[in-house]
C-alpha positions in Angstrom: -10.0 -79.1 -41.2 -9.8 -80.4 -37.6 -11.7 -78.7 -34.7 -8.5 -77.1 -33.3 -7.7 -75.3 -36.6 -11.4 -74.3 -36.9 -11.3 -72.8 -33.4 -8.1 -70.8 -34.2 -9.6 -69.5 -37.5 -12.8 -68.5 -35.7 -10.9 -66.7 -33.1 -8.9 -64.8 -35.7 -12.0 -63.9 -37.6 -13.7 -62.5 -34.5 -10.5 -60.5 -33.8 -10.4 -59.2 -37.3 -14.1 -58.2 -37.2 -13.7 -56.7 -33.8 -10.7 -54.7 -34.9 -12.7 -53.5 -38.0 -15.5 -52.4 -35.7 -13.2 -50.5 -33.5 -11.6 -48.9 -36.6 -15.1 -48.0 -37.9 -15.9 -46.5 -34.5 -12.7 -44.3 -34.7 -13.5 -43.4 -38.3 -17.0 -42.3 -37.2 -15.4 -40.1 -34.5 -13.1 -38.5 -37.0 -16.1 -37.7 -39.2 -17.6 -35.6 -36.3 -21.0 -35.4 -34.8 -23.8 -34.8 -37.3 -27.1 -33.0 -37.0 -30.4 -34.4 -38.4 -29.9 -32.5 -41.6 -26.3 -33.7 -42.1 -24.4 -30.7 -40.8 -21.3 -31.1 -38.6 -22.3 -30.2 -35.1 -20.0 -27.9 -33.1 -20.8 -28.0 -29.4 -19.7 -24.8 -27.7 -19.6 -24.2 -24.0 -19.5 -20.7 -22.5 -20.3 -19.3 -19.0 -22.3 -16.2 -19.9 -25.8 -15.3 -18.6 -28.6 -12.8 -19.1 -28.1 -10.3 -22.0 -24.6 -11.7 -22.8 -26.1 -15.1 -23.3 -28.7 -13.7 -25.6 -26.1 -11.8 -27.6 -24.0 -14.9 -27.9 -27.0 -17.0 -29.1 -27.7 -14.4 -31.7 -24.1 -14.6 -33.1 -24.4 -18.4 -33.1 -27.6 -18.2 -35.0 -26.2 -15.8 -37.5 -23.1 -18.0 -38.0 -25.3 -21.1 -38.6 -27.3 -19.1 -41.2 -24.2 -17.9 -42.9 -23.1 -21.3 -44.2 -24.5 -24.8 -44.6 -21.7 -27.1 -43.4 -21.5 -26.5 -39.7 -24.1 -26.0 -36.9 -22.8 -24.5 -33.7 -24.8 -25.7 -30.6 -24.3 -23.2 -27.7 -24.5 -24.7 -24.2 -24.5 -22.0 -21.5 -22.7 -22.8 -18.2 -23.0 -21.1 -14.8 -19.9 -19.0 -15.2 -16.2 -19.3 -16.4 -15.2 -21.5 -13.5 -18.0 -23.9 -14.1 -17.1 -24.1 -17.8 -13.5 -25.0 -16.9 -14.5 -27.7 -14.4 -17.1 -29.2 -16.8 -14.5 -29.1 -19.6 -11.9 -30.9 -17.5 -14.5 -33.6 -16.7 -15.5 -33.8 -20.4 -11.9 -34.2 -21.6 -11.3 -36.9 -19.0 -14.4 -38.8 -20.1 -13.6 -38.2 -23.8 -16.9 -36.2 -24.1 -15.6 -32.7 -24.5 -17.2 -30.0 -26.6 -15.5 -28.8 -29.8 -15.1 -25.3 -28.4 -15.0 -23.6 -25.0 -14.8 -20.0 -23.8 -12.3 -19.7 -21.0 -10.2 -17.3 -18.9 -6.5 -17.0 -19.7 -5.1 -18.8 -16.7 -7.4 -21.8 -17.4 -6.4 -22.3 -21.0 -2.8 -22.1 -19.8 -3.4 -25.0 -17.4 -4.9 -27.1 -20.2 -2.1 -26.2 -22.7 0.5 -27.2 -20.1 -1.2 -30.7 -20.1 -1.1 -30.8 -23.9 -4.9 -31.0 -24.1 -5.6 -28.3 -26.7 -5.5 -28.0 -30.4 -2.8 -25.8 -32.0 -5.0 -23.2 -33.8 -1.9 -22.1 -35.7 -2.4 -25.3 -37.8 -5.5 -23.6 -39.1 -4.4 -20.0 -39.3 -1.3 -20.9 -41.3 -3.5 -22.5 -44.0 -6.0 -19.7 -44.0 -5.2 -17.1 -46.7 -7.6 -14.6 -45.1 -5.9 -14.7 -41.7 -3.8 -11.6 -41.0 -2.2 -11.6 -37.5 -1.7 -7.9 -37.6 -5.5 -7.3 -37.6 -5.7 -8.4 -33.9 -4.7 -6.6 -30.7 -1.3 -8.1 -30.0 -1.5 -8.1 -26.3 -4.7 -10.2 -26.4 -3.4 -12.5 -29.1 -0.2 -13.2 -27.1 -2.2 -14.4 -24.2 -3.0 -17.6 -26.1 0.5 -18.1 -27.6 3.6 -19.9 -26.7 6.3 -19.6 -29.3 4.8 -20.4 -32.6 1.9 -22.3 -31.0 -1.5 -20.6 -30.8 -3.3 -22.7 -28.2 -6.3 -20.4 -27.8 -7.8 -17.5 -29.7 -8.9 -14.2 -28.0 -12.6 -13.6 -28.6 -13.0 -10.3 -26.7 -11.2 -8.3 -24.1 -12.4 -7.2 -20.7 -11.4 -4.9 -17.9 -13.3 -3.6 -14.9 -14.4 0.0 -14.8 -16.4 2.4 -12.6 -20.2 2.9 -13.1 -22.0 5.6 -11.1 -25.4 7.2 -10.8 -25.3 10.6 -12.4 -28.2 12.1 -10.4 -26.9 10.8 -7.1 -23.6 12.4 -7.7 -25.2 15.7 -8.9 -27.4 15.8 -5.8 -24.4 15.4 -3.5 -22.4 18.0 -5.4 -19.8 15.4 -6.5 -18.1 15.5 -9.9 -16.4 12.7 -11.8 -13.1 14.5 -11.0 -13.5 13.1 -7.5 -13.0 9.6 -8.9 -9.4 10.0 -9.9 -8.1 8.0 -7.0 -9.6 5.2 -4.8 -9.1 7.4 -1.8 -11.2 10.0 -3.7 -13.9 7.4 -4.4 -14.0 6.6 -0.6 -14.4 10.3 0.2 -17.2 10.6 -2.3 -18.8 7.4 -0.9 -18.8 8.9 2.6 -20.8 11.9 1.3 -23.2 9.7 -0.7 -23.9 7.1 1.9 -27.3 7.4 3.7 -27.8 5.9 7.2 -30.6 5.6 9.7 -28.6 5.0 12.9 -26.4 2.0 12.1 -28.6 0.9 9.3 -27.5 1.8 5.8 -30.2 2.6 3.3 -28.0 3.8 0.5 -24.3 2.8 0.0 -21.7 5.2 -1.5 -20.0 2.4 -3.5 -20.1 -1.4 -4.1 -16.9 -3.1 -5.1 -17.4 -6.5 -6.8 -16.9 -9.6 -4.7 -13.8 -11.7 -5.0 -10.2 -10.9 -5.5 -10.1 -9.0 -8.8 -11.0 -5.5 -7.6 -8.6 -5.8 -4.8 -5.8 -6.9 -7.1 -6.5 -4.1 -9.5 -6.3 -1.5 -6.8 -3.1 -3.0 -5.4 -1.5 -2.9 -8.8 -2.6 0.7 -9.0 -0.8 1.4 -5.7 2.5 0.2 -7.1 2.1 -3.4 -5.9 3.4 -6.5 -7.8 2.3 -10.1 -7.6 5.7 -11.6 -8.2 9.3 -10.2 -8.1 10.9 -9.4 -11.5 12.8 -12.7 -11.4 9.6 -14.7 -10.7 11.0 -16.2 -7.5 9.3 -14.2 -4.8 5.5 -13.7 -4.1 5.0 -10.1 -3.1 1.3 -10.0 -2.2 1.9 -9.0 1.4 4.0 -6.0 0.7 2.9 -2.6 2.2 1.3 -1.6 -1.1 -1.0 -4.5 -0.9 -1.8 -4.3 2.8 -2.6 -0.6 2.5 -5.2 -1.2 -0.3 -6.8 -4.3 1.2 -7.1 -2.9 4.7 -8.6 0.3 3.3 -11.3 -1.7 1.6 -11.9 -3.7 4.8 -12.3 -0.5 6.7 -14.6 1.1 4.1 -16.8 -2.1 4.1 -16.9 -3.1 7.8 -16.0 0.0 9.9 -17.1 3.0 7.9 -19.9 1.1 6.2 -19.8 3.3 3.1 -19.3 0.3 0.8 -20.9 -3.1 0.5 -20.0 -6.4 -1.1 -22.6 -9.0 -2.3 -21.2 -12.5 -2.0 -22.3 -16.1 -2.5 -25.2 -17.5 -4.5 -25.0 -19.5 -7.7 -23.2 -18.4 -10.9 -23.5 -14.7 -11.4 -26.0 -14.1 -8.7 -23.7 -11.9 -6.6 -22.9 -9.8 -9.7 -26.5 -9.3 -10.5 -27.3 -8.2 -7.0 -24.5 -5.6 -7.1 -25.7 -4.2 -10.4 -29.3 -4.1 -9.2 -28.4 -2.1 -6.2 -27.1 0.7 -8.4 -30.0 0.4 -10.9 -32.6 0.4 -8.1 -31.2 3.3 -6.2 -29.7 1.3 -3.3 -26.1 2.4 -4.1 -24.4 5.3 -5.9 -22.0 3.2 -8.0 -20.1 0.0 -8.4 -17.0 -1.6 -10.0 -18.0 -3.9 -12.8 -17.0 -5.4 -16.1 -16.9 -3.7 -19.4 -19.3 -6.5 -20.4 -22.0 -5.1 -18.1 -22.7 -2.2 -20.5 -25.3 -4.2 -22.5 -27.4 -4.5 -19.4 -27.1 -0.9 -18.0 -29.2 2.2 -18.5 -26.8 5.0 -19.4 -29.5 7.6 -19.2 -29.1 7.0 -15.5 -25.4 5.9 -15.2 -22.1 7.1 -16.4 -18.8 5.1 -16.8 -15.2 6.1 -16.1 -11.8 4.4 -15.8 -10.6 2.7 -12.7 -8.3 5.2 -10.8 -4.9 5.0 -9.2 -5.2 4.1 -5.5 -3.9 7.4 -4.3 -2.3 10.6 -5.5 1.2 10.0 -7.1 0.4 6.4 -8.2 -0.6 5.1 -11.7 -3.9 3.4 -12.6 -2.8 -0.1 -13.6 -5.9 -2.4 -13.5 -5.8 -5.7 -15.4 -7.1 -5.9 -19.0 -7.4 -9.4 -20.3 -8.7 -11.5 -23.1 -11.4 -14.2 -22.9 -10.3 -17.0 -25.2 -11.8 -19.8 -27.3 -10.0 -23.1 -27.0 -10.5 -26.3 -29.1 -9.9 -29.6 -27.1 -7.4 -31.9 -28.8 -9.5 -35.0 -28.7 -12.4 -33.9 -30.9 -12.7 -34.9 -34.6 -10.8 -33.1 -37.3 -14.1 -31.9 -38.8 -15.2 -30.4 -35.5 -11.8 -28.7 -35.2 -12.2 -27.1 -38.6 -15.8 -26.0 -37.8 -14.7 -24.6 -34.4 -12.0 -22.6 -36.3 -14.6 -21.3 -38.8 -16.7 -20.0 -35.9 -13.7 -18.4 -34.3 -12.9 -16.7 -37.6 -16.5 -15.5 -38.0 -16.8 -14.1 -34.4 -13.5 -12.3 -34.5 -14.1 -10.7 -37.9 -14.2 -6.8 -37.8 -17.9 -6.6 -38.4 -19.1 -9.3 -36.0 -16.6 -8.2 -33.3 -17.9 -4.6 -33.6 -21.5 -5.9 -33.2 -20.5 -7.9 -30.1 -18.7 -4.9 -28.7 -21.7 -2.6 -29.2 -24.1 -5.1 -27.7 -22.0 -6.1 -24.7 -19.4 -3.4 -23.9 -16.5 -5.8 -24.3 -13.4 -4.8 -26.2 -13.1 -6.0 -29.8 -9.9 -8.0 -30.4 -10.0 -7.0 -34.1 -8.4 -3.5 -34.6 -10.4 -3.0 -37.7 -13.7 -3.0 -35.7 -12.9 0.6 -34.7 -13.4 1.7 -38.3 -16.8 -0.1 -38.8 -19.2 2.8 -39.4 -21.9 1.4 -37.0 -19.3 1.2 -34.3 -17.9 4.7 -34.9 -21.5 6.1 -34.8 -22.3 4.2 -31.6 -19.3 5.5 -29.7 -20.2 9.1 -30.7 -23.6 8.7 -29.2 -22.5 6.4 -26.3 -19.2 7.7 -24.8 -19.2 5.0 -22.1 -18.3 2.5 -24.9 -14.9 4.1 -25.3 -13.9 3.8 -21.6 -12.8 0.1 -21.5 -10.6 0.5 -24.6 -9.0 3.7 -23.2 -8.4 1.9 -19.9 -6.9 -1.1 -21.7 -4.2 1.2 -23.2 -2.5 1.6 -19.8 -3.6 -1.6 -18.1 -1.6 -4.4 -16.6 -1.3 -7.7 -18.6 -3.3 -10.6 -17.1 -1.3 -12.6 -14.5 -0.8 -16.3 -15.5 -0.2 -18.2 -12.3 3.0 -20.3 -12.6 1.8 -22.7 -10.0 -1.4 -23.5 -11.9 -3.9 -22.1 -9.4 -2.2 -22.0 -6.0 -1.3 -18.3 -5.9 -4.7 -17.3 -7.3 -6.5 -19.6 -4.8 -4.5 -18.1 -1.9 -5.6 -14.6 -3.0 -9.2 -15.7 -3.3 -9.2 -17.0 0.2 -7.6 -13.9 1.5 -10.1 -11.7 -0.3 -13.0 -13.5 1.4 -11.3 -13.1 4.8 -11.0 -9.3 4.3 -14.2 -8.6 2.5 -16.6 -10.9 4.3 -15.0 -11.9 7.6 -13.4 -8.6 8.5 -9.9 -10.2 9.0 -7.0 -7.7 9.0 -5.4 -7.4 5.6 -1.9 -8.1 7.1 -3.1 -11.4 8.6 -4.9 -12.5 5.5 -2.2 -11.5 3.1 0.7 -12.9 5.2 -1.1 -16.3 5.3 -1.8 -16.1 1.5 1.9 -15.2 0.8 3.2 -18.1 2.8 0.9 -20.6 1.0 1.7 -19.0 -2.4 5.4 -18.9 -1.8 5.6 -22.6 -0.8 3.8 -23.5 -4.0 6.0 -21.2 -6.1 9.2 -22.7 -4.5 8.1 -26.2 -5.6 7.7 -25.0 -9.2 11.1 -23.2 -9.2 13.1 -26.2 -7.8 
């Protein structure tokens, strides 16, 4: 064999071996990540802190002990936004987790880019899966047609928490909290001042846009027109609400908003004010209940904005999504964890520990849950509110409308900019983005 032929054969051999190595690499990926004891590792990212993180870790531990094939490794992130940003980077670098806990609008963005696993491929082969067990409104959040691109893990809505003794001392009953204008009147009576210095606030809304959106929807406002072509966030219904909160915070000084910090720092500061007798009440998540002392506090539903309007705050699901580029074994393990978490018993345990709404309708019949609600009436408030709540808004522009509202909320709540100015600017930005989508 001459040197030229030998060179050709050697080159071909290297190519074949190289191709085999690549194929082996791909095969290893398809086999999934393994733990030291041979279990398939399911890396799971979620943006929960404090007691919620502890509760999630407990369920992860219980799942890992319930079978010997998979091991879920929980990795806590700063918050939901941080989880989404990290996941985007992980997918781009082909280093994504097998499972991530996300908000509805974020999973919609990922699904639009075809980056998520169709969980229907797993539910359709699972003889134990019964769609009718789950709250349809939450399940539909992760569906498009026959595709289930994310699975609801729990539901959440923001409710009112107030100091029972402070209300009693001021001669204020829960009936005063039937409208937001009523809350403001109660806050005026509850607020304590030393000159211009406030030592005790009547109420603390939660920073960012969500509370303002809820109150606007509960004043008859809409985000989009029925045909989806017009952004309506600067209508009179919205301006009235946002300027009322601006006035209550900056002029009347009967309310305060904690802002900034890392992760959930602003949220913790708000809760602490009420728990440490610096404020009479606040607007917070159903998921706060695991951290609150209900010997001291009571909970009630968010009200209509004013008399004659309906209470329509948003109730939404938090969803588990499986990135498309992880191994088949990891996908199966991620599904097994989803199935475990959303079972009636485990969902009931999570709801008791956290205050979040179970997505499994059968949780309501679990004896431990029935007994818990009897002794803890605040646990029934989020579910009751969800029954008349507004479905979560999925931004057709991706994030442009939501971002415009976020900027406007900061202007009103922090900078004391008039609601009309902030919302007019937000509407203009949002409408331009929507027009591009609707072309």
